[in-house]
C-alpha positions as CSV (number, residue, x, y, z in Angstrom):
1,M,66.1,77.5,253.4
2,A,69.3,79.5,253.9
3,L,71.2,77.0,251.7
4,F,68.7,77.4,248.8
5,S,68.7,81.2,249.1
6,F,72.5,81.2,248.7
7,I,72.4,78.8,245.8
8,R,70.0,81.3,244.1
9,I,72.4,84.1,244.9
10,L,75.2,82.2,243.3
11,Y,73.3,82.1,240.0
12,F,72.3,85.7,240.1
13,D,75.9,86.7,240.8
14,V,77.3,84.8,237.8
15,S,77.4,87.8,235.6
16,D,79.2,89.8,238.3
17,C,81.7,87.0,238.8
18,M,82.4,86.7,235.0
19,S,83.0,90.4,234.8
20,Q,85.6,90.1,237.6
21,C,87.3,87.1,236.0
22,C,89.3,88.4,233.1
23,S,90.8,85.8,230.7
24,S,94.2,86.0,232.5
25,T,92.6,85.1,235.8
26,V,90.8,82.1,234.3
27,E,94.0,80.9,232.7
28,N,95.8,81.2,236.1
29,H,93.1,79.0,237.7
30,K,93.5,76.4,234.9
31,K,97.2,76.0,235.8
32,R,96.5,75.2,239.4
33,D,96.5,71.7,240.9
34,E,94.4,68.7,239.9
35,K,91.7,69.6,242.4
36,V,90.3,72.1,240.0
37,I,90.1,69.4,237.3
38,I,88.2,67.2,239.6
39,M,85.6,70.0,240.0
40,S,84.3,69.8,236.5
41,G,80.8,71.0,236.1
42,L,80.4,72.9,239.4
43,I,77.9,75.2,237.8
44,E,76.5,74.3,234.4
45,G,77.8,76.6,231.6
46,L,80.6,78.2,233.7
47,P,84.3,77.6,233.8
48,D,85.3,76.0,237.1
49,A,87.5,79.1,237.8
50,V,84.4,81.4,237.6
51,A,82.1,78.9,239.5
52,L,84.7,78.6,242.3
53,R,84.6,82.4,242.7
54,C,80.8,82.2,243.0
55,L,81.0,79.5,245.7
56,A,83.7,81.5,247.5
57,R,81.0,84.1,248.4
58,V,79.0,81.7,250.5
59,P,79.6,82.1,254.3
60,F,81.7,79.5,256.0
61,Y,78.9,78.3,258.3
62,L,77.0,77.1,255.2
63,H,79.9,75.0,253.8
64,P,78.8,71.7,255.3
65,K,75.4,72.1,253.6
66,L,77.0,73.0,250.3
67,E,78.9,69.7,250.4
68,L,75.5,67.9,250.2
69,V,74.8,69.3,246.7
70,S,77.1,67.1,244.8
71,R,80.5,65.4,244.9
72,S,82.1,68.2,242.8
73,W,80.8,70.8,245.2
74,Q,82.2,68.8,248.2
75,A,85.6,68.6,246.5
76,A,85.5,72.4,245.8
77,I,84.5,73.3,249.4
78,R,87.3,71.2,250.8
79,S,90.0,72.5,248.5
80,S,92.6,75.1,249.1
81,E,91.6,76.7,245.9
82,L,88.3,77.8,247.4
83,F,90.1,79.7,250.2
84,K,92.4,81.4,247.7
85,A,89.3,82.4,245.8
86,R,87.8,83.8,249.0
87,Q,90.7,86.2,249.3
88,E,90.5,87.2,245.7
89,V,86.8,88.2,245.9
90,G,87.1,89.8,249.3
91,A,85.0,87.2,251.1
92,T,87.3,86.5,254.0
93,E,85.6,86.1,257.4
94,D,86.8,86.9,261.0
95,L,85.9,84.2,263.5
96,L,86.6,83.7,267.2
97,C,87.9,80.3,268.4
98,V,87.0,79.4,272.0
99,C,87.7,76.4,274.3
100,A,86.2,76.2,277.8
101,F,86.3,73.9,280.8
102,D,83.1,72.0,279.8
103,P,83.1,69.9,277.8
104,E,86.8,68.8,277.8
105,N,89.0,69.5,274.7
106,L,86.2,70.9,272.6
107,W,86.5,74.1,270.5
108,Q,83.8,76.3,269.0
109,L,84.0,79.1,266.4
110,F,81.9,82.2,266.7
111,D,80.7,83.9,263.5
112,P,80.0,87.5,264.6
113,L,78.5,88.5,261.2
114,H,75.7,85.8,261.6
115,D,75.8,85.7,265.4
116,L,76.2,81.9,265.6
117,W,78.5,79.2,266.9
118,I,80.1,76.3,265.0
119,T,81.4,73.3,266.8
120,L,84.8,71.7,265.8
121,P,85.8,68.0,266.2
122,V,87.2,67.2,269.6
123,L,90.9,67.9,270.0
124,P,92.5,64.4,269.9
125,S,95.0,65.0,272.6
126,K,95.6,62.1,275.0
127,I,95.7,64.7,277.9
128,R,92.3,65.0,279.6
129,H,91.0,68.5,280.2
130,L,93.9,70.1,278.5
131,A,94.4,73.6,280.0
132,H,96.9,76.4,280.6
133,F,98.0,76.1,276.9
134,G,98.7,78.7,274.3
135,A,96.2,79.4,271.5
136,V,96.9,81.5,268.4
137,S,96.1,81.5,264.7
138,T,98.3,82.0,261.7
139,A,98.5,80.7,258.1
140,G,94.7,80.3,258.3
141,K,94.9,77.6,261.0
142,L,94.2,77.4,264.7
143,F,97.1,76.3,266.8
144,V,97.0,74.8,270.4
145,L,100.4,74.6,272.1
146,G,101.6,73.0,275.3
147,G,99.5,73.0,278.4
148,G,98.7,70.4,281.0
149,S,95.9,68.5,282.4
150,D,93.2,70.3,284.5
151,A,91.8,66.9,285.6
152,V,92.9,66.2,289.2
153,D,93.0,62.7,290.8
154,P,90.9,63.0,293.9
155,L,93.2,60.5,295.8
156,T,96.6,61.8,294.9
157,G,96.0,65.4,293.8
158,D,98.1,64.7,290.7
159,Q,97.0,66.5,287.5
160,D,96.3,63.4,285.5
161,G,100.0,62.7,285.4
162,S,100.8,65.5,283.0
163,F,101.7,69.0,284.4
164,A,103.2,70.3,281.2
165,T,103.5,69.1,277.6
166,N,105.3,70.3,274.5
167,E,102.7,69.0,272.1
168,V,101.4,71.2,269.3
169,W,98.1,70.8,267.4
170,S,96.7,72.7,264.4
171,Y,93.2,72.7,263.1
172,D,92.8,73.2,259.3
173,L,89.5,74.7,258.3
174,V,90.0,73.4,254.7
175,T,90.3,69.7,255.7
176,R,88.4,70.2,259.0
177,Q,90.9,68.1,260.8
178,W,93.3,68.3,263.8
179,S,96.9,67.5,263.0
180,P,99.9,67.1,265.3
181,R,102.7,69.5,264.5
182,A,106.4,69.7,265.5
183,S,106.7,69.7,269.3
184,M,108.0,72.7,271.2
185,L,111.6,72.5,272.4
186,V,110.5,72.9,276.0
187,P,107.3,71.6,277.7
188,R,105.4,74.5,279.3
189,V,102.2,75.8,280.8
190,M,100.9,79.3,281.6
191,F,103.2,80.9,279.2
192,A,103.2,83.9,276.8
193,C,102.1,82.9,273.3
194,C,101.8,85.4,270.3
195,V,102.1,85.7,266.6
196,L,104.8,88.0,265.2
197,D,105.0,88.4,261.4
198,G,103.3,85.1,260.8
199,K,105.5,83.1,263.2
200,I,104.5,81.9,266.7
201,V,106.6,83.1,269.7
202,V,106.3,81.4,273.1
203,A,108.2,82.5,276.2
204,G,108.3,81.8,279.9
205,G,105.8,79.9,281.9
206,F,106.4,76.7,283.9
207,T,107.8,73.4,282.8
208,N,107.5,69.8,284.1
209,C,109.6,70.5,287.2
210,R,106.9,73.1,288.1
211,K,109.5,75.8,288.1
212,S,109.3,79.1,286.2
213,I,111.5,79.2,283.1
214,S,112.9,81.9,280.9
215,Q,113.4,80.0,277.7
216,A,111.7,81.4,274.5
217,E,111.3,79.9,271.1
218,M,109.8,80.7,267.7
219,Y,107.8,78.5,265.3
220,D,107.6,78.7,261.5
221,P,104.3,77.2,260.4
222,E,105.4,76.8,256.8
223,K,108.5,74.8,257.7
224,D,107.0,73.2,260.8
225,V,110.2,74.0,262.7
226,W,110.9,75.4,266.2
227,I,114.1,77.4,266.8
228,P,115.4,78.9,270.1
229,I,115.4,82.6,270.5
230,P,117.0,84.7,273.4
231,D,115.8,83.9,276.9
232,L,113.7,86.4,278.9
233,H,115.8,88.6,281.1
234,C,113.9,87.5,284.2
235,T,111.3,85.0,285.4
236,H,108.6,85.3,288.1
237,N,106.7,82.6,290.0
238,S,103.5,83.5,288.3
239,A,101.7,82.9,285.0
240,C,102.7,85.2,282.1
241,S,100.8,86.3,279.1
242,G,101.7,88.1,275.9
243,V,100.3,90.8,273.6
244,V,101.6,92.2,270.3
245,M,101.6,96.0,269.9
246,G,103.5,98.1,267.5
247,G,104.9,95.0,265.8
248,K,106.6,93.9,269.1
249,V,105.9,91.1,271.5
250,H,105.2,92.2,275.1
251,V,105.4,89.6,277.9
252,L,103.8,90.4,281.2
253,H,104.0,88.4,284.5
254,K,101.0,88.7,286.9
255,G,101.9,90.9,289.8
256,L,104.9,92.7,288.1
257,S,104.8,96.3,286.8
258,T,107.5,95.6,284.2
259,V,107.0,94.2,280.7
260,Q,109.6,92.4,278.6
261,V,109.6,93.4,274.9
262,L,111.0,91.5,272.0
263,D,112.2,93.6,269.1
264,N,110.8,93.1,265.6
265,A,113.8,91.0,264.5
266,G,113.4,88.7,267.5
267,H,117.0,89.1,268.5
268,E,116.7,90.7,272.0
269,W,114.4,91.3,274.9
270,T,114.3,94.6,276.8
271,V,112.8,95.3,280.2
272,E,110.5,98.3,280.5
273,D,108.5,99.8,283.4
274,S,105.0,99.7,281.8
275,G,102.8,101.1,284.6
276,W,100.0,99.1,283.1
277,L,96.9,98.2,285.2
278,Q,96.5,94.6,286.2
279,G,93.6,92.6,284.9
280,P,92.2,91.0,281.7
281,M,93.6,92.6,278.6
282,A,92.7,92.8,274.9
283,I,94.0,94.6,271.8
284,V,91.4,96.4,269.8
285,K,92.7,98.1,266.6
286,G,96.2,98.3,268.0
287,A,95.2,99.8,271.3
288,L,95.4,98.0,274.7
289,Y,92.3,97.8,276.8
290,V,92.3,96.5,280.4
291,M,89.4,95.5,282.7
292,S,90.3,96.5,286.3
293,H,88.1,97.0,289.4
294,G,84.9,96.9,287.3
295,I,86.0,99.4,284.7
296,I,87.3,99.2,281.2
297,F,90.4,101.3,280.7
298,K,92.3,102.3,277.5
299,Q,96.0,102.1,278.2
300,E,97.9,104.8,276.4
301,G,101.6,104.5,277.5
302,N,101.6,104.8,281.3
303,V,98.2,106.6,281.3
304,S,95.0,104.8,281.9
305,K,91.8,106.4,280.5
306,V,88.4,105.3,281.7
307,V,86.2,104.0,278.8
308,V,83.1,102.5,280.3
309,S,81.8,100.7,283.4
310,A,82.0,96.9,283.6
311,S,80.6,96.5,287.1
312,E,78.4,93.6,286.0
313,F,81.6,91.5,285.6
314,R,82.8,91.9,289.2
315,R,81.5,88.4,290.2
316,R,82.4,86.9,286.8
317,I,85.8,85.2,286.8
318,G,87.7,82.9,284.4
319,F,86.3,84.7,281.3
320,A,88.1,85.5,278.0
321,M,88.5,89.1,276.8
322,I,89.4,89.6,273.2
323,G,89.1,92.3,270.5
324,L,87.6,91.8,267.1
325,G,87.2,94.8,264.7
326,D,86.2,97.8,266.8
327,E,84.5,95.6,269.4
328,L,85.6,94.0,272.7
329,Y,84.2,90.5,273.6
330,V,83.8,89.1,277.1
331,I,83.1,85.4,276.8
332,G,82.1,82.7,279.2
333,G,83.6,82.3,282.7
334,V,82.1,81.4,286.0
335,L,79.8,83.4,288.2
336,G,81.4,83.3,291.6
337,P,79.6,83.2,295.0
338,D,78.5,86.3,297.0
339,Q,77.0,86.9,300.4
340,W,73.5,85.9,299.1
341,N,74.3,83.0,296.8
342,W,77.2,80.5,297.3
343,D,76.5,78.6,294.2
344,I,79.1,78.6,291.3
345,E,77.5,79.0,287.9
346,P,79.4,78.1,284.7
347,M,78.5,80.6,282.0
348,S,78.2,80.6,278.2
349,D,77.3,84.2,277.9
350,V,78.9,86.6,275.4
351,D,78.9,90.3,276.0
352,V,80.2,92.8,273.4
353,L,81.4,96.3,273.9
354,T,81.3,98.5,270.8
355,L,84.2,101.0,271.0
356,G,84.0,102.8,267.6
357,I,81.3,105.2,268.7
358,E,81.1,108.3,270.9
359,R,79.5,106.4,273.8
360,P,80.7,102.8,274.0
361,T,77.8,100.5,274.6
362,W,77.3,96.9,275.7
363,R,75.2,94.3,273.9
364,R,74.5,90.6,274.3
365,A,75.6,88.2,271.5
366,A,74.5,84.6,271.0
367,P,75.8,82.4,273.9
368,M,78.0,79.5,273.3
369,T,76.0,76.5,272.3
370,R,78.3,73.7,273.6
371,C,81.0,75.3,275.8
372,R,80.6,76.9,279.2
373,G,82.6,77.8,282.2
374,T,86.2,78.9,282.6
375,I,87.7,79.8,279.2
376,F,91.0,77.9,278.5
377,G,91.7,79.4,275.1
378,C,90.5,82.2,272.9
379,T,91.9,83.6,269.7
380,H,90.9,85.3,266.5
381,L,91.0,83.4,263.2
382,R,90.7,84.9,259.6
383,I,89.7,82.6,256.8
């Protein structure tokens, strides 16, 4: 029923689309690649350029159903032209990409506007239970970088023969396919991974010799090329993570009070005494939030301000915490044992904290439909 409702909306919005498409816009669309020519007759009586702008208004989760209408609609839905049209009509969507322990190498997308989950094809890596990788999005694609196997041989204790890899995968929402990309210069796990000005920056972590490393590198998604950048000033025998604030990459090692900052040009790291609290972190509208000792804090410089209680998460470990819009999401994880219950419960729950109001409040979103347990990767993707 939802599909037919949106098809009706497309026809009712025709006049609106035509008013927005001036003759120069239509002419620009005509000059684009042959995919537009293949789309002849998308909507009877409309130029393909106008019809494409109508289709661009349909939410992403309905795209598989739109493909069933006709071959021309299928070609349109799987074209880069549609995603350009989405930007032109202001129909971009913000999704969350999540990968958990169970099932292995499976990603799901969360659509917050419609409160639903979309399952992607399984990541085709040869490494079983890929974990401790970096996950970011840029250029409209999801990227999964490095990592190693979380599958342990019960006899030898080896992690499936692969402690760290330099492989890089990207998922294209236009073609709906995973593709291998240029490998990182250094295999690594448990490293900092961020996007700075459209380019991916990775730093630190551990390599195949299971020693911490200081090497850092930068990836250009348009050229599919990695280049080395200056090393971190220091390493630490712990996992590190990264956040971007004020247009700069900040790398933090667990257990250290200092943070290493990469300048906007990517030429030099500086070491600063942050005084930040330890715990899961997320950026919401440029501000840093930390969950520590059952409380959500807003970190303003070296000052930590209490936002709201998060005592219900004290027994919940291995979850993801990420910001989207003016909300903070806590996703998945494992409910650990306590003095009354020694069972370990993998979770698919999604809890959301709305911050853009006088009194921040928690609410429950739709749980993950396929994934559950410890979250291996979580990032925001705009399409």
